[in-house]
Structure formats: C-alpha cells, structure tokens
N, C-alpha and C positions, 0 to 999 in steps of 0.2 A: 620492462614494466615493473613497477614497484609492487611488492607483495606486502600485505599487512598481516600481522599476527592475528590469529583467531584465539582469543582468550577463553578459558574455561572458568567455571565457578571457582576453581582452586587457584588458577594463575592470574586472574584479572586483578587490576588495581583495586585496593580496598573500597574506594568510593564507588566503583562500578558493580561491586558484588550484589548489593540489594536489588538493583535493577535486573541483573542477570537472574537472580533468584526468582523475582517476580515473573520474568519471561519463561523460566524453566517450569514454574507452576502452571502458567497459562498454556504452554505448548507441550509439556512433558519432555522438553529438551531445551537446550540453549541453541537457537538457530545460529548458523554461521555468521549471518549479518550482525546479530547482537554481539557475538564473540569478537568480531572485528571492531564494532563501535565501542566496545568496552575499553579500548585503548584511549578513549577520551571520556572520562567520567561525566563531563558536562554534556556531551552529546548523547550518551546512552541514557542518562537520567532525564534529560530534556525530552528525548524520544518517548520514553516510557510515560512520562507525565502527559505529553500531548496525546499519545494513543489511549491513555485512560479517559481523557476527555472525549475522544472520538467514539470509543466503545460504550460510553454512557450517555451518548447524545440521542438525537431524535430518530436516527436511521436504524433499520434492522441490520443484523449481521450480514445478511445476503446483500443488502444495499451497500453496506460499507465495503464488502468484498468487490462489488461491481465497481465502485469508485477506486479502490486500491489497485485492482487489476488494470483498469483503464489507465491510471496514472503510471503504473509500471511500464505498460506498453508504450504510452506516449513519451515517457522519459527514456525508453530503450534499456531498462535495467533487466537483464536476462535472469538474474537470480530472483528478483522480486516477481517477475512474471510467473516463473515456475511455482514459487511459494504461494502466490495469491491464486493461481489456478487451483492448486491443491485445496486451499481454504475455501474458495468459491464453490467448488464441487462438494466439499464437506458441508457447507452451509445450505446446500440444496439448489444452487443455481442450475438451470438447465444446461446440459453439456453444449447444446447448439449455441446458447447465448454466450457461454464462456469462450467457445471457439470463435464466435463472431468478434468479441472484444479483442482476443489475441490476434485476429486478422485485421484489426482496425475498422471493423464494421459495427453497426448498431445492433444490440441485442433485440430480439423480437418483443420481449416484455416492454410495454410502453414506459413504465416508470424507470426500469433499468436503463432503457435507451436514453431517457432524459437525463438521468444521472451521469451516464457515460459521456454523453455529448457535452454536458456542462463542464465536467472535469477536464475533458480533452480541450475544450474551448478555453477554459481558464489557463491551462498550461501553454497552449499555442499562442494565445493573445496576451500572455503575461499579465493576466488579471484584468485586462481592459475589456470587460463585457459591455455590450450595447443593450439597448432596450429589447431587441429581438431575442437575444440570448436568454434574458431573464423571462420574457414572455413565454418562450418555448418551454422553459423549465416549469413555470407555474401552470401552464396549460396541461401538463401531465399530472396535475393534482398536488403539487408541492406548494407550500407557502413561500412567499418571497424571502422571508427571513432565513429559510434553509439554504439559500445561496451562500450565506455566511458560514454555515456549518460545512458545506461542501469545500469552502476555502480552508477550513480547519483540516479536513481530511487530505486535501492536496498538500498542505504545508507539512503534515506528518509524513506522508509518503515521499515527499521531496527529500527529506533527510535520509530515509533508507535507500531511495533510488540513487541519489547522488553518491552516497557512501558505498553502496553496493557496486556501482560502476567504477568508482575511483579505486576501491580496494581489490576489485577482481576476485572476490571470494569464490571458493568452489561451491558447487551445488551439492547438497546432501543427497545421499542415495534415496532417501524417502521421497524426494521431489524430482528425481531424475526422469521419470516418465513424462513429466510436464515441461521438460527443457524447451527453451524457446530461443530463436535466433533473431536478433534485431534486424 
C-alpha cells in the first residue's frame, strides 16, 4: 500500500501553507488529512474554499456534522468517521444519534434523519434523486433549494473521504477513541 507524506506547516509546499494555516487556526492543529492533502496545493486550497462555503451556508454546525459524518460512513473513510464523530459530539449532537449514523441507521432527530438520509441517498444513487427523495427532505421542514446545499457538503466531504482512503493516513491520538471500522 502506498503511503503519502503528511506535511506540516513547515514542510508543506509554499502554495499549501496558507490553507494549512487556516485549518490550524480553525482546529488548533493541522489534521493529518490536511497534511496529506497539502501534497497537492490545488486540492488543499480547493478543499478549504469549498469548506468555507459549507460552513457559511444555511445549515447549523450540528447539521453540517450530521451530513459530514453520514458521508464519511457511506464512503467508508475510517479517518473521517472518527474525526466527524469527534466534531459532531463537540457540536452537541446526541450520542445516540451519532452512534446511529455510525451504524448506518437514522438518527432520532427528524431533521438530522432527513439530512442523513438525503446525503446517503445522494452518494448511493450518484446524485440521481427522485421526487420521493426530495419530498422526504422537504417534509422534514427544509426548503427544496437546500437540496443543492446538501450537494455542496457531499462534494466537500467526497474530497476528504476519497483522499483519506487513498492516502491511508493514521488517526491522530485525539480521535482514537472514535476509531471506526468500515
């Protein structure tokens, strides 16, 4: 299996350093996934730009983490599942809901269940939603236009999920209690 270097703020390519700096400020550290993605300045900068859009959109941070955790589970990215479990709990998601998403079940919170279901459906159907998928989402109280914003979150997490799986980065000690097996 190929292993990818995990760059630091000091060792990263110059064009990747501003993105890593931004992530270090947001998380108080450079997550291993970002260190690996820094090997491609285009990818790390694109990722940071897309995530800035995600985190300044219509969804709460708890809703975003519901989406990101669902995407990580659906894509089978073990690093991202652990990381987003940590962040989901930090954002106040109910532990039972987090555990449900990790086990590929619906959370009990109706809006989080609708978000999780739509994200999983988008990934599994490769974006080919039908009217029932959209109706189920809007029935939970979301506007139809927010389907497009869920697509943005799925796109953002696809970059990290695929890169995390391809690079096989190690899980940081800070997230080890949330380790997950696909």
